C-alpha positions as CSV (number, residue, x, y, z in Angstrom):
1,M,-8.2,25.5,15.8
2,D,-4.9,24.0,17.0
3,N,-3.7,22.2,14.1
4,I,-4.6,21.2,10.5
5,L,-3.8,18.0,8.7
6,I,-2.8,18.6,5.4
7,A,-3.2,15.6,2.9
8,V,-0.7,15.8,0.1
9,D,0.5,14.1,-3.1
10,G,2.1,15.4,-5.6
11,S,-1.2,16.1,-7.6
12,E,-2.7,19.5,-9.0
13,G,-5.4,18.8,-6.4
14,G,-3.1,18.1,-3.9
15,R,-1.1,21.6,-4.0
16,R,-4.3,23.3,-4.4
17,A,-5.4,21.9,-0.9
18,A,-1.7,22.4,0.6
19,E,-2.5,26.4,-0.3
20,V,-5.4,26.7,0.9
21,G,-4.6,24.9,4.0
22,V,-1.4,26.7,4.7
23,D,-2.9,30.1,4.3
24,L,-5.9,29.2,6.6
25,A,-3.1,28.0,9.3
26,A,-1.4,31.0,8.5
27,R,-4.5,33.3,9.5
28,I,-5.7,31.6,12.3
29,G,-2.4,30.6,14.1
30,A,-2.7,26.9,13.5
31,S,-0.2,24.4,12.9
32,V,0.2,22.2,10.1
33,V,0.5,18.3,10.2
34,L,1.7,17.3,6.1
35,V,0.8,13.4,5.5
36,C,1.3,11.5,2.0
37,V,-0.1,8.3,2.4
38,V,1.9,5.5,0.3
39,R,-0.1,2.6,-0.9
40,S,1.5,-0.8,0.7
41,D,0.0,-3.5,-0.9
42,D,2.6,-5.6,-1.0
43,A,4.5,-5.1,2.5
44,W,7.6,-7.8,1.3
45,V,8.3,-5.1,-1.2
46,L,8.2,-2.3,1.3
47,S,10.5,-4.5,3.8
48,Q,13.6,-5.1,1.1
49,S,16.6,-2.9,1.0
50,V,17.8,-1.1,-1.6
51,P,21.1,-0.8,-2.8
52,R,22.9,3.0,-2.6
53,S,25.7,4.8,-4.1
54,G,28.8,3.4,-2.0
55,G,27.7,-0.1,-1.6
56,E,25.2,0.6,1.0
57,E,21.6,-0.8,1.4
58,Q,18.9,1.5,2.6
59,D,15.3,-0.1,3.8
60,L,12.7,0.8,0.9
61,R,10.6,2.7,3.4
62,E,13.5,5.5,4.0
63,T,14.2,5.9,-0.1
64,V,10.1,6.0,-0.1
65,A,10.3,8.7,2.1
66,E,13.4,10.6,0.9
67,A,11.3,10.5,-2.8
68,V,8.4,12.0,-0.9
69,D,10.5,14.6,0.8
70,R,12.1,15.7,-2.5
71,D,8.7,15.4,-4.9
72,V,5.8,15.8,-3.1
73,F,6.6,17.9,0.9
74,A,8.8,20.1,-0.6
75,D,6.8,22.7,-2.1
76,T,4.5,22.4,0.7
77,V,7.2,23.1,3.2
78,G,8.5,25.9,1.3
79,L,4.5,27.6,1.8
80,C,4.8,26.9,5.4
81,R,8.3,28.6,5.8
82,E,6.9,31.7,3.7
83,Q,4.0,32.1,5.9
84,N,5.9,31.4,9.4
85,V,3.4,28.4,9.5
86,S,4.7,25.9,12.5
87,F,4.7,22.0,10.6
88,T,5.6,18.6,10.3
89,T,5.6,15.9,7.8
90,K,4.6,12.5,7.8
91,V,4.8,9.9,5.0
92,L,2.1,6.8,6.3
93,Y,1.8,3.7,4.1
94,G,-1.7,2.0,3.7
95,S,-5.1,2.8,2.7
96,A,-5.1,6.6,2.1
97,A,-8.5,7.5,3.4
98,K,-8.0,5.1,6.8
99,K,-4.8,6.3,7.1
100,I,-5.3,10.2,6.9
101,V,-8.4,9.8,9.3
102,E,-6.9,7.2,11.8
103,E,-3.9,10.2,11.9
104,A,-6.5,13.1,12.2
105,L,-7.5,11.1,15.1
106,A,-3.9,10.3,17.0
107,L,-3.3,14.0,16.3
108,D,-6.8,15.2,17.4
109,A,-7.1,17.5,14.3
110,S,-9.2,20.5,14.3
111,L,-9.5,20.3,10.1
112,I,-8.5,17.7,7.4
113,V,-7.8,19.6,3.9
114,I,-8.0,17.4,1.3
115,G,-7.2,17.8,-2.6
116,H,-10.1,16.4,-5.1
117,R,-8.9,14.4,-7.9
118,G,-5.6,13.7,-6.8
119,V,-4.6,11.4,-9.6
120,G,-0.8,12.8,-10.6
121,G,2.5,12.4,-9.5
122,V,3.0,10.3,-6.1
123,G,-1.2,10.4,-6.8
124,R,-1.2,7.4,-8.1
125,F,-1.0,6.1,-4.8
126,F,-4.4,7.7,-3.8
127,M,-7.0,5.1,-5.1
128,G,-10.7,6.1,-6.0
129,S,-12.3,8.8,-4.2
130,T,-10.0,9.4,-1.4
131,S,-11.5,12.7,-0.8
132,Y,-14.5,11.4,-0.3
133,K,-13.9,8.7,1.8
134,V,-12.6,10.8,4.2
135,S,-15.4,13.1,4.4
136,H,-17.2,10.4,5.6
137,M,-15.5,8.8,8.2
138,A,-13.7,11.5,9.9
139,P,-13.7,12.4,13.1
140,C,-13.4,16.3,12.8
141,P,-14.7,19.0,9.3
142,V,-13.1,18.2,6.3
143,M,-12.3,20.6,3.5
144,V,-12.2,19.4,0.2
145,V,-10.5,21.8,-2.7
146,P,-11.3,21.2,-6.5
147,E,-8.1,20.6,-8.4
148,K,-9.5,22.9,-11.5
149,D,-9.6,26.8,-10.5
150,R,-13.3,27.3,-10.2
151,T,-15.1,29.8,-8.1
152,L,-12.7,29.6,-5.4
153,F,-10.6,32.6,-6.9
154,E,-11.7,35.9,-7.3
155,G,-9.9,39.1,-7.7
156,K,-5.7,38.7,-8.2
157,T,-4.5,35.1,-8.5
158,G,-4.0,33.7,-4.9
159,E,-6.5,36.0,-3.4
160,H,-8.8,33.2,-1.9
161,K,-12.7,34.1,-2.3
162,I,-13.5,32.2,0.8
163,W,-11.1,34.3,2.5
164,K,-12.9,37.4,1.4
165,N,-15.2,38.6,4.6
166,F,-12.0,37.1,7.5
167,P,-10.0,39.8,8.9
168,E,-6.7,39.8,8.7
169,P,-4.5,38.3,11.8
């Protein structure tokens, strides 16, 4: 497994998916591509410039990318650094499921990790059941991580049950 695409959206489900995906990448020596998809139903809006302090103008896509870096990617980037996992980040625009699958194809991803029920923060840009759509269209295996703490964890916090029988690298 060379690279893992992790779809994040600022929701609790996205955060949990990122934790599990980064943990897996660290254990098997894979790199990570963090992806956040921003819905862009109106291309005109995203083609506009917005004022910045100092009177300069900035493309709205740059503004959105900065907000995603700050509000969505920051925690996961920290996890990658803590666990010495090589990573890149990408902000994509369009239909979440379609863009995630297209990116997985372009990257030749070994695995897609996605949260279930991304509805918070920037999660409003993930419309419908993105995890369902991705799991049915993906060119590779998809790990869907539930938002709520179910049977995934046992023992001390952060000890993933699914890794219980995996040897340490």
